C-alpha positions in Angstrom: 26.6 149.0 111.1 29.2 146.5 112.0 32.2 147.7 114.0 34.6 146.2 111.4 32.8 147.9 108.6 32.5 151.3 110.4 36.2 151.3 111.4 37.5 150.2 108.0 35.4 152.6 106.2 36.4 155.5 108.6 40.1 154.8 108.1 39.8 154.3 104.3 37.8 157.5 104.0 40.5 159.4 106.0 43.1 158.0 103.6 40.8 158.8 100.6 40.9 155.1 99.5 37.8 153.3 98.3 37.2 149.6 98.9 38.0 149.0 95.2 41.3 150.9 95.5 42.1 149.1 98.8 41.5 145.7 97.0 44.0 146.8 94.3 46.6 147.9 96.8 46.2 144.6 98.7 46.1 142.6 95.4 42.9 140.8 96.4 39.4 140.4 94.8 37.4 143.6 95.3 34.1 141.6 95.6 35.5 139.3 98.3 36.9 142.3 100.2 33.5 144.1 100.0 31.7 141.1 101.3 34.1 140.8 104.3 33.9 144.5 105.1 30.1 144.4 105.0 30.1 141.3 107.3 28.7 138.9 104.7 31.7 136.6 104.9 34.5 136.1 107.4 37.9 137.7 106.9 40.4 135.1 105.8 43.9 135.2 107.4 45.3 136.3 104.0 43.0 139.3 103.9 43.7 140.2 107.5 47.5 140.1 106.9 47.1 142.4 104.0 44.4 144.7 105.5 46.3 145.5 108.8 49.2 147.3 107.2 46.9 149.2 104.9 44.8 150.4 107.8 47.8 150.9 110.0 46.2 149.2 113.0 47.4 146.4 115.2 46.2 142.8 114.8 44.8 143.1 118.3 42.8 146.2 117.4 41.4 144.5 114.3 40.5 141.3 116.3 38.7 143.5 118.9 36.4 144.8 116.2 35.6 141.3 115.0 35.0 140.1 118.5 32.7 143.0 119.2 30.7 142.2 116.1 30.4 138.4 116.7 29.7 138.4 120.5 27.1 140.1 122.7 28.7 142.6 125.0 27.5 140.6 128.1 29.7 137.6 126.9 32.6 139.9 126.3 32.3 141.4 129.7 32.2 137.9 131.3 35.2 136.9 129.2 37.2 139.9 130.5 36.2 139.0 134.1 37.1 135.3 133.6 40.5 136.4 132.1 41.2 138.8 135.0 40.3 136.2 137.6 41.1 132.8 136.1 40.1 129.7 138.1 42.8 127.5 139.5 43.3 124.3 137.5 41.5 121.3 139.0 43.2 118.0 139.4 40.8 115.2 138.4 42.1 111.6 139.0 43.0 109.9 135.7 42.4 113.0 133.6 45.1 114.5 131.4 44.8 118.3 132.0 48.4 119.4 131.5 48.1 119.7 127.7 45.0 121.9 127.9 44.8 124.9 125.6 41.7 126.1 127.4 42.6 126.6 131.0 39.5 128.6 131.9 37.0 126.4 130.1 38.7 123.2 131.3 39.0 124.4 135.0 35.4 125.7 135.1 33.9 122.5 133.6 36.1 120.3 135.8 35.0 122.3 138.9 31.4 121.9 138.0 31.6 118.2 137.3 33.5 117.6 140.6 30.7 119.5 142.4 28.1 117.2 140.8 30.1 114.1 141.4 30.6 113.4 137.7 33.5 112.5 135.5 34.2 113.8 132.0 33.2 110.3 130.7 29.8 110.5 132.5 29.4 114.1 131.4 30.0 113.1 127.7 27.2 110.5 128.1 24.9 113.0 129.7 25.4 115.5 126.8 25.1 112.6 124.4 28.4 113.2 122.7 31.4 110.9 121.9 33.9 111.0 124.7 37.0 111.5 122.6 35.8 114.5 120.6 34.0 115.8 123.7 37.2 115.8 125.7 39.0 117.5 122.9 36.4 120.3 123.0 36.7 120.6 126.8 40.5 121.0 126.7 40.4 123.4 123.7 41.9 121.2 121.0 38.9 121.5 118.8 36.0 123.9 118.5 33.1 123.4 120.9 29.8 123.5 119.0 26.7 125.5 120.0 24.9 122.2 120.4 27.4 121.0 122.9 27.4 124.3 124.7 23.6 124.1 125.0 23.7 120.5 126.3 26.5 121.4 128.8 24.5 124.4 130.0 21.5 122.1 130.7 23.5 119.3 132.4 25.8 121.6 134.5 23.1 124.2 135.2 25.2 127.1 134.0 24.3 129.6 131.4 25.3 129.3 127.8 26.7 132.8 128.1 29.1 131.7 130.8 30.4 128.8 128.7 30.8 131.0 125.6 32.6 133.6 127.7 35.1 130.9 129.0 35.7 129.8 125.4 36.3 133.5 124.4 38.6 134.1 127.3 40.7 131.2 126.4 40.9 132.2 122.7 42.0 135.8 123.2 44.4 137.9 125.4 43.0 140.1 128.1 44.3 143.1 126.1 42.2 142.1 123.0 39.1 141.4 125.1 39.4 144.7 126.9 39.7 146.4 123.5 36.6 144.6 122.3 34.7 145.7 125.4 35.7 149.3 124.7 34.4 148.9 121.1 31.1 147.5 122.5 30.7 150.3 125.0 32.0 153.3 122.9 29.8 156.0 121.7 28.0 155.4 118.4 27.7 151.7 119.3 25.0 150.0 117.3 24.9 146.6 119.1 
């Protein structure tokens, strides 16, 4: 059973509220809510904003359940470690790194390309991806695809797990990542 589903159902049961009744209280479609709780579709921001007050949990706690469901615990553990020990930013000549939204991902990739004597331009050619969009992925301004992660892994000789952990570490706070780790390692875990 998914962590989101288990936790929502546990809280609703304690409050003696069914999914149908929850949907009425939240003023949302019961079928859509049922699909989200069961993990068949992603929670929209609208549903999250209405669900959190009903459950009386923090956004961080809710996000930790989602993270634990969407990521293997090894990646979450690596993300926690990356967040606890972030790499120092790397200065690359003629690279704009000050506007980065992904300091861990950017610093780790820049460190690896410097070690290999590459530039981001050369790296984008090696992974066979357009330089403009590729650079936006590296600095966190757009989502990095699984295909790009796979290619980066091969070219930079680093695991896909590591890259996914860096992305995760940049996306969430240390508090949320630690909460997700606790969810993954708690008793009754079905991962």
